[in-house]
C-alpha positions in Angstrom: 0.0 0.0 0.0 2.9 2.4 0.8 4.3 1.9 -2.7 0.9 2.7 -4.3 0.7 6.0 -2.2 4.2 7.0 -3.4 3.2 6.5 -7.0 0.0 8.5 -6.5 2.1 11.4 -5.1 3.8 11.5 -8.4 0.6 12.5 -10.0 -1.0 9.1 -10.9 -4.5 8.1 -10.0 -5.2 5.3 -7.6 -6.3 2.9 -10.3 -3.2 3.8 -12.4 -0.9 3.1 -9.5 -2.8 -0.2 -8.8 -2.5 -1.4 -12.4 1.2 -0.5 -12.7 2.0 -2.4 -9.5 0.0 -5.4 -10.7 1.9 -5.5 -14.0 5.1 -5.2 -12.1 4.1 -8.1 -9.9 2.9 -10.3 -12.8 6.0 -9.8 -15.0 4.5 -10.4 -18.4 0.7 -10.6 -18.7 -2.2 -10.0 -21.0 -5.0 -7.5 -20.2 -7.1 -10.4 -19.0 -4.5 -11.4 -16.5 -4.2 -7.8 -15.3 -7.9 -7.4 -15.0 -8.2 -10.5 -12.9 -5.4 -9.2 -10.7 -6.7 -5.7 -10.0 -10.5 -6.6 -9.9 -11.4 -3.7 -12.2 -13.5 -3.6 -15.4 -11.6 -4.6 -18.5 -12.4 -1.4 -20.2 -11.0 0.6 -17.3 -7.8 -1.5 -17.3 -7.5 -0.9 -21.1 -7.6 2.9 -20.6 -5.2 2.8 -17.7 -2.7 0.6 -19.6 -2.8 3.0 -22.5 -2.0 5.9 -20.3 0.8 4.1 -18.5 2.3 3.1 -21.9 2.1 6.7 -23.1 4.0 7.7 -19.9 6.6 5.1 -20.5 5.8 3.0 -17.5 4.7 -0.2 -19.3 5.5 -1.7 -22.7 4.4 -4.7 -24.7 5.4 -7.1 -27.4 3.2 -9.2 -29.6 3.5 -13.0 -29.8 1.2 -15.3 -31.6 -1.3 -12.4 -32.0 -1.4 -11.9 -28.2 -0.2 -8.7 -26.6 2.0 -9.2 -23.5 2.4 -6.2 -21.2 5.4 -5.8 -18.9 6.3 -3.0 -16.5 9.3 -0.9 -17.2 12.0 -0.6 -14.4 10.7 1.3 -11.4 13.7 3.5 -12.0 11.6 5.1 -14.7 9.5 6.8 -12.0 12.7 8.5 -10.7 13.9 9.1 -14.2 10.6 11.0 -15.0 11.3 13.3 -12.1 14.8 13.8 -13.2 13.6 14.4 -16.8 11.2 17.0 -15.5 14.0 18.7 -13.5 16.2 18.7 -16.6 13.5 20.2 -18.7 13.1 23.0 -16.1 16.8 23.5 -16.0 17.0 23.6 -19.7 14.3 26.2 -19.8 15.9 28.4 -17.0 18.1 30.3 -19.4 15.2 31.3 -21.5 13.1 32.1 -18.4 15.9 34.2 -17.0 16.2 36.0 -20.3 12.5 36.7 -20.3 12.9 38.1 -16.8 15.5 40.6 -18.1 13.7 41.5 -21.3 12.4 44.8 -19.8 15.9 46.1 -19.1 17.2 44.6 -22.4 20.7 44.5 -20.9 23.1 41.6 -21.4 24.3 39.9 -18.2 28.1 40.1 -18.1 30.4 38.3 -15.5 34.1 38.6 -15.2 36.2 35.7 -13.8 39.8 36.1 -12.8 42.3 33.3 -12.1 42.3 29.6 -13.1 40.0 28.4 -10.3 37.3 30.9 -11.1 37.6 30.3 -14.9 37.1 26.6 -14.2 33.5 27.5 -13.0 32.6 27.9 -16.7 32.6 24.2 -17.0 30.1 23.9 -14.1 27.9 26.5 -15.8 28.1 24.4 -19.0 26.9 21.3 -17.2 24.0 23.3 -15.5 22.9 24.9 -18.8 22.7 21.5 -20.4 23.0 22.9 -24.0 25.2 21.5 -26.8 28.6 23.2 -26.7 30.6 24.7 -29.5 34.2 25.5 -28.6 37.4 27.0 -30.1 40.4 26.0 -27.9 44.1 26.0 -28.3 44.2 22.5 -26.8 47.8 22.2 -25.8 47.8 25.5 -24.0 44.4 24.8 -22.4 45.5 21.5 -20.9 48.5 23.2 -19.4 46.2 25.9 -18.1 43.5 23.8 -16.4 45.2 20.4 -16.0 44.5 17.1 -17.6 42.8 15.5 -14.6 40.3 18.4 -14.4 39.5 18.0 -18.1 39.1 14.2 -17.7 36.7 14.7 -14.9 34.6 17.2 -16.9 34.5 15.0 -19.9 33.2 12.1 -17.8 30.4 14.4 -16.3 29.5 15.7 -19.8 29.3 12.2 -21.3 27.1 11.1 -18.3 24.7 13.9 -19.2 24.8 12.9 -23.0 26.0 16.5 -23.6 27.7 16.7 -27.0 30.5 19.0 -27.9 32.0 20.3 -31.2 35.6 21.4 -30.9 37.8 23.5 -33.2 41.5 23.4 -32.4 45.0 23.5 -33.8 46.5 20.3 -35.2 49.1 19.0 -32.8 50.2 15.6 -31.6 48.2 16.0 -28.4 45.0 17.2 -30.2 45.3 14.3 -32.8 45.4 11.9 -29.9 42.4 13.6 -28.4 40.4 13.2 -31.6 40.9 9.4 -31.6 38.6 9.4 -28.5 35.9 11.5 -30.0 33.2 8.8 -30.3 33.8 7.7 -26.7 33.7 11.2 -25.4 30.6 12.4 -27.4 32.8 15.0 -29.2 33.5 15.9 -32.8 36.9 17.5 -33.3 38.1 19.4 -36.4 41.4 21.1 -37.0 41.5 24.7 -37.9 43.1 25.7 -41.2 46.8 26.5 -40.9 46.1 30.2 -41.7 43.8 30.6 -38.6 46.1 30.8 -35.5 44.4 31.1 -32.1 45.6 31.9 -28.6 42.4 32.4 -26.6 39.4 30.2 -25.9 35.7 30.6 -26.9 32.7 28.6 -25.6 29.2 29.0 -27.0 26.4 27.2 -25.1 22.8 28.1 -25.2 22.4 31.9 -24.8 25.8 32.2 -23.3 29.3 33.0 -24.6 32.5 32.6 -22.6 35.8 34.2 -23.8 39.0 33.2 -22.0 42.3 35.0 -22.2 45.2 32.7 -21.4 47.4 35.6 -20.3 49.8 33.9 -17.8 50.1 37.0 -15.6 46.4 37.5 -15.2 44.1 34.9 -16.9 40.7 36.4 -17.3 37.3 35.2 -18.7 34.2 37.1 -19.6 30.9 35.3 -19.7 28.1 37.1 -21.6 24.5 36.0 -21.4 22.7 37.5 -24.3 20.9 35.8 -27.2 22.2 38.3 -29.8 25.8 37.9 -28.7 25.4 34.1 -28.7 23.9 34.1 -32.2 26.7 36.2 -33.6 29.4 34.0 -32.1 27.5 30.9 -33.2 27.5 32.2 -36.8 31.2 32.8 -36.6 31.8 29.3 -35.2 29.7 27.7 -38.0 31.7 29.6 -40.6 35.0 28.3 -39.2 33.4 24.8 -38.7 32.6 24.7 -42.4 36.1 25.9 -43.4 37.7 23.3 -41.1 35.9 20.4 -42.7 38.2 20.4 -45.7 41.3 20.1 -43.5 39.9 17.3 -41.3 39.8 14.4 -43.7 41.8 12.1 -41.4 39.9 9.2 -39.8 38.2 9.7 -36.5 39.1 6.5 -34.7 42.6 5.0 -34.9 42.5 1.3 -34.5 38.8 1.0 -35.4 36.8 1.0 -38.7 37.8 4.2 -40.5 35.0 6.8 -40.6 35.9 10.2 -42.2 34.7 13.2 -40.3 32.6 14.4 -43.3 30.7 11.1 -43.1 30.1 11.6 -39.3 28.8 15.1 -40.2 26.4 13.5 -42.6 25.2 11.1 -39.9 24.6 14.1 -37.6 22.4 15.7 -40.3 20.5 12.5 -40.9 20.1 11.4 -37.3 20.3 14.3 -34.8 17.5 16.2 -36.4 15.1 13.3 -36.1 12.9 12.7 -33.0 12.9 9.0 -33.9 15.6 6.6 -32.7 18.1 6.1 -35.5 21.0 3.7 -35.8 23.6 3.7 -38.7 25.9 0.7 -39.4 28.6 0.3 -42.0 28.9 -2.5 -44.6 30.4 -4.8 -42.0 27.3 -4.3 -39.9 29.2 -2.4 -37.2 27.4 0.5 -35.5 28.9 3.8 -36.6 26.4 6.3 -35.1 23.2 6.5 -33.0 21.3 9.7 -32.2 20.1 11.0 -28.8 16.6 9.5 -29.2 18.2 6.1 -29.8 20.3 6.4 -26.7 17.3 7.3 -24.6 15.3 4.3 -26.0 18.0 1.7 -25.5 19.8 3.1 -22.5 23.2 2.7 -24.2 25.5 5.6 -25.1 27.2 5.8 -28.5 30.5 5.1 -26.8 29.1 1.7 -25.5 27.9 0.5 -28.9 30.3 2.0 -31.4 31.9 -0.7 -33.6 29.6 -3.4 -32.3 27.1 -5.6 -34.2 23.4 -4.6 -33.6 22.7 -8.2 -32.7 23.8 -7.2 -29.2 20.3 -5.6 -29.0 18.4 -8.8 -29.9 16.0 -10.1 -27.2 15.7 -13.7 -28.5 12.0 -13.3 -28.8 12.0 -12.2 -32.4 11.2 -15.1 -34.9 14.5 -16.1 -36.6 12.9 -16.4 -40.0 12.2 -12.6 -39.8 16.0 -11.9 -39.9 16.3 -14.1 -43.0 13.6 -12.1 -44.8 15.3 -8.8 -43.6 18.7 -9.6 -45.0 17.3 -11.0 -48.2 15.6 -7.6 -48.8 18.7 -5.6 -47.8 21.1 -7.6 -50.0 18.8 -7.0 -52.9 18.9 -3.3 -52.3 15.4 -3.0 -50.9 14.1 -1.5 -47.6 12.5 -3.7 -45.0 9.8 -2.8 -42.5 8.2 -4.8 -39.7 6.6 -4.4 -36.3 7.6 -7.9 -35.2 11.1 -7.1 -33.9 11.4 -7.3 -30.1 14.5 -5.5 -28.9 16.1 -5.5 -25.5 17.2 -2.4 -23.6 20.4 -2.1 -21.5 18.3 -2.7 -18.3 17.0 -6.0 -19.7 13.5 -4.8 -20.5 11.8 -5.6 -23.9 10.0 -3.3 -26.3 8.3 -3.5 -29.7 8.4 -0.6 -32.2 7.9 -0.3 -36.0 11.3 -1.0 -37.5 12.4 0.4 -40.9 15.9 -0.6 -42.3 17.2 0.5 -45.6 20.6 0.4 -47.4 22.2 3.7 -48.6 25.5 4.4 -50.5 27.6 7.5 -49.7 31.0 8.3 -51.2 31.2 4.8 -52.6 30.5 3.1 -49.2 27.5 1.1 -48.1 25.6 1.9 -44.9 22.5 0.5 -43.2 20.1 2.9 -41.6 17.5 1.8 -39.0 14.7 4.0 -38.0 12.3 3.1 -35.1 8.8 4.5 -34.9 6.3 4.2 -32.1 3.0 3.1 -33.6 1.4 2.3 -30.3 -1.1 5.2 -30.6 -2.4 3.9 -33.9 -2.6 0.3 -32.5 -4.4 1.5 -29.4 -6.9 3.5 -31.5 -7.5 0.4 -33.7 -7.9 -1.8 -30.7 -10.4 0.5 -29.1 -12.3 0.7 -32.4 -12.6 -3.2 -32.5 -13.6 -3.3 -28.9 -16.3 -0.8 -29.5 -17.6 -2.6 -32.6 -17.7 -6.0 -30.7 -19.4 -4.4 -27.7 -22.0 -2.7 -29.8 -22.8 -5.9 -31.7 -23.0 -7.9 -28.5 -25.3 -5.3 -27.0 -27.7 -5.5 -29.9 -27.9 -9.3 -30.1 -29.9 -10.0 -26.8 -32.5 -7.4 -27.8 -32.9 -9.0 -31.3 -33.3 -12.4 -29.7 -36.1 -11.1 -27.4 -37.9 -9.5 -30.3 -37.6 -12.6 -32.4 -39.2 -14.7 -29.6 -41.9 -12.1 -29.1 -42.6 -12.1 -32.8 -42.8 -15.9 -33.0 -45.6 -15.9 -30.4 -47.5 -12.9 -31.7 -46.7 -13.0 -35.4 -50.3 -12.5 -36.6 -50.6 -9.4 -34.5 -47.5 -7.7 -35.7 -47.3 -5.8 -39.0 -44.8 -7.1 -41.6 -43.0 -3.7 -41.6 -41.6 -4.6 -38.1 -40.1 -7.8 -39.5 -38.3 -5.6 -42.0 -36.9 -3.3 -39.3 -35.8 -6.3 -37.3 -33.9 -7.6 -40.3 -32.3 -4.2 -40.7 -31.1 -4.3 -37.1 -29.6 -7.8 -37.7 -27.8 -6.5 -40.7 -26.3 -3.7 -38.7 -25.1 -6.0 -36.0 -23.5 -8.3 -38.6 -21.7 -5.4 -40.2 -20.4 -4.1 -36.8 -19.1 -7.6 -36.0 -17.4 -7.9 -39.3 -15.8 -4.5 -39.0 -14.3 -5.4 -35.6 -12.4 -8.4 -37.1 
């Protein structure tokens, strides 16, 4: 009972908490099993299950035309609170900006000394916005220290916070770039005719400019959308210019992926709300977007270079994979809603899967897109239930009228017989529509 009260305090109704706990207890169950467990009307359970599924607390897979529901990890309840907190934090810069609209003055902060300048990194983590940075890496490491940077990178990766870095090409920065995939970073080398000696960070509505003057290192942090936009435009111009000089491979000792191809993956995947996975011709994962990471629980660093079979649950019919590869090897796309995948936490889920081959710069890649069709399925299921219910409700009345007519046939006008026949036809059509 205590657990149910806790769930209700999170904003769920008593029946919703009750159904979630029942599914959690049963493991994998049909709606009939859940209905029997909670002692509620089947229609009520159907509606509650639909809402819990929308909220990400339960999921299902289909086997032999039966739908089996299972509860997601209870950690999802805590994750939802954390997600809400993150959304609020992400909105804070915009809210703060709105608060200062009346004065229309940028917020400027000056930081002096190495320890104060390091606070920029804490601000980056709190702002939770993708980061664009121009850094003379060798000088910067000497300035803040390698251990400090390693700690920040670990925190940034934990938050799935991506970073684009422009720097000078040196032995140290080349070694840094070999760890880009693991560190959720994309590094490009500036053209030789663009020397730099100071550091620039652009994140959300903020810009931080750091002077590495050894006598008095100083940083200026400006919070202003217009200043951020101007510096972002400058960064994008340099990013484009640097693409031509960054043709070396991204990962030494792993399958070679030119940076321009990674940039293509970013365009294809990062702009999509659907989970997307891209594998090379050897079926080794080359890229996944943020939506994919949230769906599976893995980071790109954990799956890069691995075969997607690591995601198989063992519940998908083997013959389906045979059909899938037959289509792909013939150059066709393949779509199915029969694939049951497994998340990092061991839970299963079932989404519409579309896989297609694509050639780029003479190389073959496989792109997988996942799409949640549960809303369509729920609507279709509710339609069938309604049709069946309507048909079943009409049948008893028809039976009664038929019995009455058989006893009093001579007293009833033939036109009533016709109307009864019309009702039977309607019931029949409803029943056929629900199948």
